[in-house]
N, C-alpha and C positions, 0 to 999 in steps of 0.2 A: 504493499499500500504506499503510495506516494504522499507528499505533504498535503496536496489539495484533497485527496481522498480521506486522509486522516482528519483534516479540519471538518470535513462534511460529517464524518462519523461522530466526532466530538459534539457538533452542533445537533445532530439527530438524538444522540444520548442526552444532551442538554435539554432538548424539548421534552423527552420523556421524563427525565428526573425533575425538571422544574414544574412540569404539569402535575406530576405525582405529588410533589411537595404541596402544591396548592390544593390538590384534591384532598389530602389529609387535613389541611387547614380548613377546607370548606366543610368537611364532615364535622370537625370540632366546632366551627362557628354555628352551624345549623343546630347541633345538639345543645350548644351552650346558650344561644340566643332565641331560637324559635319558640320554645315553651313560654318564655316571658312575653313575647309579642302575641302569641295566641291567647295567653291569659288576659293581657291588656285589652285586646280587641274584643274578647268575649265579655269582659266586664263593662267596657264602654257601650257595646251594643245592648247589654242587658239594662243599663242605666237609661239609655235613650229610648228603649222600648217602653219605658214607663211614661214617656212623653208622646212618642210617635207610634200610633197603633200599627203602621205599616211594618215595623220591625218585630211585631209580635206574631206575624203570619208564618205560614209553614216554611217558606223558602229561607228566610233568615234563620229560623230555628234549625232547619235541616243543615244549613251551611255551618252553624256553630257546632252541631253534632259531628259533622265530618272533621272540623278542626280539632275537636276533642279527641277523635280517633287518631288524627295525625300526631297530636301531642303524646298519646299513648305509644304510638310507633316509635317516636323519637326517644322516649324514655328508655327503650331497650338499649340504647347506645350510651346512656348517661354514665353507667359504671366504668366504661372504657374510654371515655372522651379524652382523658389526659394522655392516653396512649397515642391517640391520633395527633395531639399537639406535639408530643415528644418526637414522634416519627416525622412530622412535618419539619421540625427544627433540624433533625439529623439529615434529612433529604435536602433541605435548603443549603446546608453546609457542603454537601456533595455537589450541588449545583454550582456553588461558588468555586469549588475546587475545579470543576470542569471549565468554568470561565477562565480561571488562571491557566489551566492547562491549554486551553485554546489560544490564549495570548502568547504563551511561551513557544507553542509550535509555530505561530506566525513570526516569532522573533528568531527562530532557527534552532530550537533545542533538538537534541538527538531523537529521531523518530522512533527508534526501538524502545527507548526509555519512556517516551510519551505513550506508546501503545500499551506498555505494561501498566502505566498509571491509569489509562483509560479502563482497562480490564478490572483493575482493582476497584475503581470507583463504581463500575457497573455491578460488581459483586456486592459492594456495600449497599448499593440502592436496592437490589433484590432482597437483601437480608432485612432491610429496614421497612419495607413496604408491608402494609396491612391490606389484605385482599378485599375484605368486606367493607364497603363504603355505603353511606346512607343515600337514599333516593334524592335525586336533584343535585347531588354534590358535583357531578360532572358539569352541569350548566354553571353552577357557581364557580367552579374551578376555571372554566374558560374565562370568566370575567376577571378573576383574581390574577390569572397568569398573564393575560394580554393587557389588562388595564393597570395592574399594580406592580408587576415584576419588571425588573430591568433585563430585557431580552434582546437588546440590539445586537449583541454578538451572535445569538442564535439566528436572528433574522438575516444576518449577513449571508448565511448559507441556505436557510429555508425559504426566505422571501415570502412570508406569510400573506395570504389573501384574505378577504373578508369571509370567504367560505371556511377558512381554517379557524377563524375566530368565533364563528357562530355554529354551535353543534347542529348536526342534522336533525336530531330528535327535537331540538327547540324550534327549528324552522318548520318541521312538520306540525308541531304543537301550535305555532302561531297560524299556520295555514288552516288547520281545523278550527281554531277559534274564529278566525276571519270568516270562513264558510258558515260556521254556526251562527255568527252575528248577522250575516247577510240573510241567511235562511229565516232567522227569527224576525228580522225587519220586514222581509217580504211577506211572511205569514201574518204578521200584525197588520201591515198595510192592506193586504188583500182582505183580511177580516173586517177592517174599517170600511173598506170600499164596498164590500158586500152588504154590510150593515146599513151604510148610507143609501145604497141602491134600494134596499128593502123598504127603508123609511120613506124614500120618495115615491115608491110604488104604492 
């Protein structure tokens, strides 16, 4: 493997390691913060339901019930949340080591030594990873990696596009939501149109 090939390999590993670190932090953040937000929203809706009758109907009640189930699901990770934080810190250090290795290869370091360091870092990454991650951590990790991480050196090789930055599953989700909203609007409009036509008749 020549210098350019090694730089590309380091950048590819850097993407995997950096994204992996952010995915662990995403799981930790969701487990740490989401129950508080769910509790706050549920309490706020309950208080406003005393004033606005619309919030006492079936849809808001069902929504709050679903949020309660989500909080129960999140609680399964609570006992291990610190493990995700610790793993994220370890993997971030490996990401920084890869950045330094990338720069040293650019500066002309011995390629055989650099390859050995790359293999060692990859091994440390695989040992530090936790395979089970919470739902939606992948979406959140994309945001954390591309918006909060210093990834310019990875981008030198990967040349990220917007399709890399927005998960396919999130794009499909947005498409389904858009289609659902359009269908609901058409259904309501047609219902109103039919009602008005019947009233005129």
